[in-house]
C-alpha angles and dihedrals in degrees: 000000000000125000095259095054090046091056091045090052093051091048092051091049091050092050090048092052092047091051092049092046092046091051092051092048092048090046092058111104119227113246125221124183122204110203112195122197092212139040133283111261094041105123095228094048093047091051091052089050091050091052091050092047093048088068107026098042088071091062111093097191094057135091114204120201130183132209124184120203093191092211093151087074101022120034108142117125093247091057093047090051091051090049089053090052090050092047090052091052092049104039111017090104095039114101109208122197090208138358124211113203120196122207131352101289093058091049090049089051091052092047092048093049099030097119092044102046112003108040114149091357115129109247120205115186132194138178091031109163120213092004121203134159089256089072092063098036109137095022108115101196114035145137135143150128125308125216117226116165112207101224093162096060091045092050093044091052093047091051091049093050092047106039091164092061117125100187140018112217114204114201112202134152092222090205105098122066093242090051091056092047092050090049092051090046091056092048089049098056098031095090089054091062091068094212134147090218112118117239113221128178124207106192145134091036137138115248094254090048091052093049091049094050093045091051090054097049120128110267089237093062133117121210121217109192114201102163138316104178097136127034130213093277092051096254113153117236123188120231091248091051098049094048089047091051092050094041091051093048098052144024093209121121112269124204131183144171097226123090093211089073091054116116088011097096107294122119091225140251142181093321128201110222121217089194091057090047091055092043095052092046092050091051089055089048091055090055089052093048089052090057106269116141107248093219089061091058111091119235112256113234102170143029098079101083125078140156112260129173136184111233092207091056090044089057090051092059100033095250115160122209091240089062092061124095115271113275095022118158115228121200129198091023108157119238119261121274091247092059093043095054101026096135093047090049091051091053092048091047091050091048091048091049090053091051091046090051090050091049092046092049090050091050093048090048091052092049090048091054092048092050091048091050091049090048092051091048091050090048089049092051091048092051091046089052092049091049091048090051091050090050091051090045091050094043090104089059091045097121095049094045102036094112091048093048093048089051093048091046089053092050090047090051091049089049090050091051089051090051092050090050089050091050090049091048091049091048092050089050090051091051090049088051091052090048089049090049091051090047090051090050091050090048090050091053092047090048091050090046091051093049096051141031090269146323133248138194132196118200107205093194096056094023089227123143125209121199125180117260089235090067093052088048091054089051092048097243121132133202098011108172125204091248092058097040099088096049092043091053091051087056098044103038115090110261093236093050093043090063091053092048092051092049091051090047092053090052091049093046092050090049094243092125132023095197131070116196119162136151111210144165123241127190111242127210090255090063094254131120116244122197120225132180114215119199121180146155134203107259107181136030130193125236091275092054095254117142115257102184144351126218128195150140135264121216124190106233098167094116092049092050093047090047091050090050091049091048091051091050092047092047089050091050090047092051091048092046093048092048091047092048092048092046092050092049094047095044095045113114092212124082111259123191131176117199138159126253089272092058098252108149111235102172139009134181126231093263091057092051092047095047095047096037098236127126116238093261097046094052092057090064091058132094114221092237088065093066099039112089101180102048130057121223091260093050091052091050088053089057092046093049089056089065111096140128092289093043104034095163142021138172137215140160125249144148124257129206123225125216090257091056098255120124141207134191119255142181111224124206113193125197131181120238111196117200128180095262104017147019126239132190123228112207119194110188126194121198103231097184092109092042092054090046090050091048089053090050091050092048091049090046091051092048092046091048093049090048090048090050092050091050091048090047091050091047091050091049092046097044100040112020097034098060092044093051089047090051091049090050090049092049094048093046091055095054091090091056095062125068098180114097092215092055090047089051090052090051091047091048090050090049091050091049089051091049091050091048089050090051090051090049092049089049091050092049090047091048091052090053096047116353108228091210089062091053095043105036107018141242101307094052092044094053092043091050091048094048092045091056090052092047089058089069089061089212093112135014116231120187116192126192127182130188131189091355097127092108119070118243134204110313094226090054090048092053093048093049092046091051090048091053090044092051094044092051092046090051092048092050094045101041115008103062087214127166099196136040125186120196123186121186119183142161124212110182106301094346119098114196130191121188117187121185131176133174097222131119116303131243141185103286093185092079093056095044090048092047094242097115118123092218102103097186096062092035090055093050093047089049089056088054090056090048087060088053089251129138134227135189127186122195126189139145122213091210103043095033129212131099135230125189123189120194123183127182126182106223 
C-alpha cells in the first residue's frame, strides 16, 4: 500500500466516524423537566400541564418528564429535605436541556438547590405569584411567566353587575404567603373604588365555621373567593371541594380570579388561566431549545388573564350579556333559536314560499284579466271612433247608404252588447277568484289552528292582536276581546320575554324580517308560568310594500321547557357526583381496586399503584390472583361467589405481593357492584402492618405489666407479710419457755399485734390490686380516696373535681380511668418534680372526660402520643383506652414545663 492510498484510507475512516458520531448526536432527544409545586390531580396543576403539553407534545425530538413536589399537602422542612434527596437519586445524572418550574415553591426549591442540581441549566418559570427579582437571585439562566391575579377588575365588575349589594365577602384561608399578599392588595385598592359596600373577610376558619358564617350572610352580599385550600386546623381541601362547600351553603353570587373555579358554580370574573401559564412557558422553552439565550427572552407579565362568565349563573342573577365587559367569554350559552330549529324553519319557509307563490299567481292573474279588459275596452272605443268617422265621412252619401248604415249600427250594437256581457262575465270570474282566495286564506288559518295549540294575527294598521280562544282557555282566562288582547298580553308576558317580542315586532313592522319566531313565558290564571312558541309570517303588504298583517301559530312548549330544565339539573348533579366520587377514590389513603368476576383488574386508585409498585397502565394488565399470596385463584372465586343481593359485602385478611417481590399484610373488604349487563367487585384494602405491630406491642405490654404486678405482689408478700409471720411463729414458739402468766400474756399480745399488722398489710396489698372502694362506691369516691391519702404526705398538693358523676358507669371503664389516674400521679411524683396536680372528671351525656394537669418539668409528648414511649405502664393503660374506643391526647413542652392529659371515652 503506497503513501497516498494510506492517507486516503485514514481520511475515509475519519469521515465515517464523524458521520456515525454526528448521527448519534442528532439522534439524541432533547430533555425537558417540568417541576410542579403541587400534586397531580389538582385542577390548577393539571391545567398548567395541559398548557405545556399543548405546545411541546408536537415536538418529535423532545422527551418531556414531570415531577410533583406535593407541597399543597406536605410542606414541612423535613419533607422538603427528603424530596431533595429523592430528586438527587432520580435526576443527578440526568442532563436536562431546560427545566420548567410551576408556582413559587418549585422556584424556591430550584433557587435553594441551584448549585447542587441545576447549575447552568436554563430555568423557565410560570405561575409565580408576587414576582420580584429576589425570587430568581442566584439563578444564572432564567426567564418565564409571572402570575398576577386581577382582583380589582373582578371586584369592580361584580359591584357593577350587582348595584344593590351591601357587602363584599372575601373568602381566604390567610395561611399561605400568597393568600396574605392578596388580602393586603384588596385592602390597599378598596378605598379607591369609592363605594358604600362593606368589605368583609372570612378567613382562618374551620370548615364548619366557614359554612355557618356563609349560611348567615346578608342576602344582598357578593362573595369573592380567593382561595380556601387549608382550614384553620391545617386540613387540606381541594379546589373542587371548597367551591362545592360554599356553593351548597349559599345561593349568593360567587366571583373569583382563578379559572379552576370556572363552571363549578362561580358567576365569573377576570380569571387567571393555568393553561395559558403553561402554554406561554412552553413557548419560551421552545425558543431556548432552538438555541436562544434564556436571559435574552423578556419575562411575560400579561396574556393569561381574561374575563369569563358562566351563562347558567348569569341567568340565576338576571345578568344580560350586554352588561358584561367588552371581550368577555361566555360559557354554557345555548345556541340560537335558528340553529336549534333549522329544519323546522326550512319546512315553514318552503310552505310560506308556496303560499306566497299562490298569492302572487292569483294577483298576476287578476292584473292580467284587468289589463285584457281595459285593452278590449280601448279597442272597442277605437273601433267606435273609426265607425263614427266613417259615418261622418259617409254622411254625404247618407241617403244612398241608409240601409247599409242601419244594418252596420245594428251589428255594432250587437257587438257592444256582447262586449258588455264579456265584461260582466270577466268581473264575475274575478269576484269568484277573490272569494276563492279568501276561502283559501280561511282554510289556511283553520289548518294552522288544527296543527298547533292555536293561531294568532297582528294587524299593523289597527294595531289589534287576535289570539285563538283555545289559547285563552288553556291559560284560564275567559271572555278576552280583541280590543283588550294587546294590553292584557303586556301584563301577562314575562318582562324579559316582552322586550324580545317588541324588538321582533319592530323588525317585522319595518319590513326588516318576514318571520316572527319567539319562545316566551305567559302568566296563567293558576299563578304559574306557561311557555309558548310563536311562529308567524307577514301575509299582506300595501301598495308601497309595507307589511299590513302577520299570521302565525302558538304551540304550548311548557312540558318541553320543564323537561329540558330537569335534564340540565340532573346532568349537573351527575357531573358533580362523578367528580366527587372520582376525587374520593383518588384521594383515599386505602388501596381501592375494581375487577370483574374473573379477577381482571379494571380500575385502581393512586394508593393501590403506590402500595403495589405498579404504574396505572401496568396494573390494568394484572389479575387479582397474581398479587394475593395467601389465597389461590379458586379460593378467591369462592369469596367472590358469596357476594350476592343478600350478602353484598364481606371482609377477610390476606397478604399482597408488590411488584418488587416484597409483601405486606392486608385486610380486604369486598362489595358487589351490580350493573345492567354485568357484575363488578369493589375491593377496599387496608394495610394492617402497623395494626399488627401495635397489637404485638399491646400483647407484650400486657405480659410485661402482668409480670411486673406478680413481682410487686411477691415483693409485698415477702417484705411485709413474711417478716410478720416469722415474728408470730417466733412468739408462739417461745410460749413454752416462759412460766409466768404475765410474760405469756405479753407474748400473746405481741402475737395478736403482729397478726393484726399482717391483716392490715394483706388488706393494703389487696386494695392495690383491686381497690374495694372502687368496687363498692364508684370511680369518683375511689379517686378522691386515693388523692386524699397522697395529700396527707404533704409532699404534693392534688385537687380533684367531679361533675355529673352521681350515676355509676361501666365497671371496666371505671377500672381503666382509675388506673390512668394512678399511673399519671405515679409518673408525676417519680419524674416531674411537681408541686401541684389538678384533676377534673366530668360526664356530659354519653361522653366521659378526664383532664389531668401538673406544673412539673416538661417532656417530649410526641413519643407517648405516637406510641413510641419506653414506659410500658402508661403505654399499657393508654392502649386499654383505645381498646374501649376512647381517645387520649398528652401535651407538654420541655422548655416551658407542665403537662396536660385529656382522655375521652364514649359510653
